[in-house]
N, C-alpha and C positions, 0 to 999 in steps of 0.2 A: 504494500500500500504506500502511496506517496506521502511525503511529509506534510503536504498542504492541510489535510484534516487535522493533523496533530498541532500545527501552528494555530489553526482556527480554534481548536478546542482549548489550547493554552490561553489564547486571548480572551475567550469567553469565561474561562475559570478565573482569570485575574480580574476581569471586569466585575464578576460576581463578588469576589472578595472585597473589592473597593466599596461596592454598594452595601455589603454586609457591615463593614466597619463604620461607614458614615451613618447608616441606619441605626446601629447600636449606640453611637454617640448621641444621636437625637433621642433615642429611647431612654438613655440614662437621665437626660433632662426631665423626662416625664415621670420617672420613678419617684422623684421627690414629691410630685403632685398627686399621683394616683396609685403609687406602689408598683412593685414589679409585676404583680398579677394583673393590675389594670393595664399596664403597658403591653403585656402579652396579649390580653384579650382584645385590645384595640387593633393591634397588628393582625392577629389571626382572623378576627371577625370580619374586618374589611377585606382581607385577602381572600377569604372564603367566598364572600359575596361577589367580589370582582371576578375571580376565576370562574365561578359558576355562570355568571352573566356573559363574560367574554368568550369562554371556551365552549360552553353549552355541550357537555359530554354526551355522546350518543351511546345508548346501550349496545348497539351493534359493534362498537369499537372494542368491546371487552369480551374476554372469555370469563368463566367463573373464577379461574385462577388469577388472571390479571386484575380483575375487579377487587378480589380479596387482598391482593398485594397492595393495591392502591389504598384500600381502607387501612391496612396495617401501617403503610407509609404515613398516612395522615395522622394516625395516633402517635407515631414516633416524632413527627414534626412538632406536634403540640407539646409532647413531653420534653423534647430538646429545648424548645423555646422557654418553657416554664422554668426548667432547671437553670438554664444559662442566665436568664434575666434575674432570677433570684440570686445567682452568684454575683452579677454585676452590682447589685445593691450592697454588696459586702466587700468586694475586692476590686482592684483596678482593672480596667478593660484589658490591658496588655497581659496581665497575669491570668485572668479568666480565659482569654483567647488561647494563650499558650497551653494551659491545662486542657482545654477542650480539644486542642489540636492533637492530643495524644490518641484520640479516636481514629482520625484518618492515618496517623502515623502507624498505628497498629494494623490497619488495613493494608498499608503499603508494605509493612514487614511481612505479614502473612502471605501477601500476593507476590512478593518478590522472590528472587532466587539467589542461591549461594549462601554459604555459611557466614560470610561477612556481614550479612544483613542483621545478625544478632547483636552486632556492636552498637547499632543505632539506638535501640531502646535504652541501653545503658547510658549513652550520651544524653538522651532525652531526660532520663531520671536525674542526672547531674544538673541539667538545666532547670528542671522543676525545683530541685532543692535550692538552687541559687535564687530562683524567683520567690519562693515562699519563705526562705530563711527560717526554718523551724527552730534553729538554735537560739534565735532571739526571743522565742516564746511569744511572739505577737501575731502569729498566724491565725487567720479566721478559719477555723476548722469547717464550719458550715459552708462558707463560700467556696472553699477548696472541694468539699464533698459534692456540692452542687455542680461545680465545673467538671469534676470527674464523671459524674452521672451523665452530664451533657456530652462528654467525650464518648461514652459507650453508645449513647443514642445517635451521635453523629456517625459513628462507624456503621451502625445499622442503617442509617439514612443513606449513606453512600451506596451500600450494597442493594438496598431496596430501590433507590432511584435508578440505578443502572438496569435492574430487572424491569422496572416500569418503562423506562426508555426503550428497552429492547422489545417489549411485548405490546406496546400501545403506540399508535400513530400520533404524531404531532404532540400537542399539549393536553390531549385527552386525559392522560393519567393525572396531571395536576388539577384538572377540572373536577376530579373526584377527591383527590388527596387533600386539597386545601379546604374545601367545605367540611370534610371529616375533621380536619385539624381544628377548624372553627367550632364545630359542635363539641369536640372533646374539651376544648378550652372553656367553652360556655358551661358545660356540665361541671367542670372542675372548679371554676372560680367565678362564673357569671353571677351567682347569687350575692357575692361579696362586692363585685366591681360595678355592676349596673347602677346602683344608687349613686355612685360617684360621678357618673358621666354627665357632661354638659355639652351643649351644641358646639362650643369651641373645641373641646377635647375630641369630640367625634370627628370634626373637620381635620384636626391635626392627625388623628388616627388614619384618615384616608391617605394623606400625603405620606405618612410613615409606612403604610402598607405597600404603597407603590415602590418605595425605596427598599423596604425590607418587610416581608419576605418575597414579594412578587418578582421583582427583577432578578435577585440572586437565584431563586429556585428555577426560573425559566432558563437563565444562563447556565446554571449547573446541569440541568437536564440535557441541554444541547451539548454542553462540554463532555458529559459522561458518555454520550453516543459516539464521540470521536476519540476518547482516551481510555486506556486501561485504568482500573482502579489504582494500580501502582503509580501511574503517571499523574492521576488526579491527586493522589496523596502527596506526591512530590511537590506539585504546584501549590498545594494547600500549605506547604511549609512557609510560604510567604506571609500567611495570615497573621501569625503572632507579631511579625515585624511591622506589618501594616497597622495592627492594633496599637502598637507602641507609638507609632507616628501620629495616628489619629487621636489617641488618648492625650498625647502631649499638646498637639496643635489645637484640638477642639475642646477637650475637657480639662486641659491644664494639669494633667496628671504627670508629675515629674518623676521618672523612674530612678531608682538607686543604681549605682554602678553595678552592684551585684545582679540586679534585675536585668540590666542591659546585657551582661555576660550570659545570664541564664537564657534570655530570649535567643541570643546568638547560638547557644548550644542546642536549643530546641529546633531552631531553623536548620542548623547543620545536620541534625539527626534526620529531619524530614527530607532534606535534599539527598542525603546518602542512603536513606532507606530503600528507595526505589527510583530508578531512572527510566523515564517515560517509554513511549511507544504508543503508536496509534492502534486502535482496536480494528480487528477485521470487520469489514462492513457486511452485514447480512443482506440478502436479497430483499427482504421485506422492509427493513428499516434503515437501509443504508443511505437513501437520498436525504438531502438537506430538508429539514422540516419547513424551512421558510419557502421552499420551492414546490411543495406538494400541492 
């Protein structure tokens, strides 16, 4: 396969990560007003409505298996978002993103080849220790635990998204997954957050949903059709560094020297864990979704 799909997939993946970090920076500002659960609900509720309206999923586009996979993916999206936003309320954006990145790093390690790949998790652990500095006794255990839970969910998200992208044409899969994520979030926190909503917050939520999660999920779905999970995991290694930059520029979160070194270790671990490669294109889903 030519390198062109790999370059396109890489560009889509990086664009998705930029949208994610900018969206998270905006969401952090909302946490102080409506709590982490409120910020999650606003994002997912609007995203679910917009995907349902814009995509209008067709029953004929799914088999029983692909439909159930989309439903599970929706539940994973909701859980990932809830866990990560709870973490952001307690620890800096760069630290939370680096810890969450252990999910795709794990996918890259498992998907990669060669005994040398086992070195990278060790390097990542060193980076995490430098980030959290447990020897100072000031680590927020709950924030770290929420980020680690989000990491496990993100690993599942990558694998499920690739299966959905392979089995369902276009964006039909997200037309089911995102409304499911909205329903799960509503069932989990709706009773607590709905009384806090105002017309202003609902309008802000619409803009936030366009930046995160709508744009990143679309871009990642298209990227994962062109890349191996190992390649995607490698590209995702840029995310902690992007989080550090956005956290500093937008949220004025100044990292310690130890945290900067820790981020560098985590990024290096991600780059080394798996080095790309385009996916083989299947006859059914190999064409560009934009051209269908």
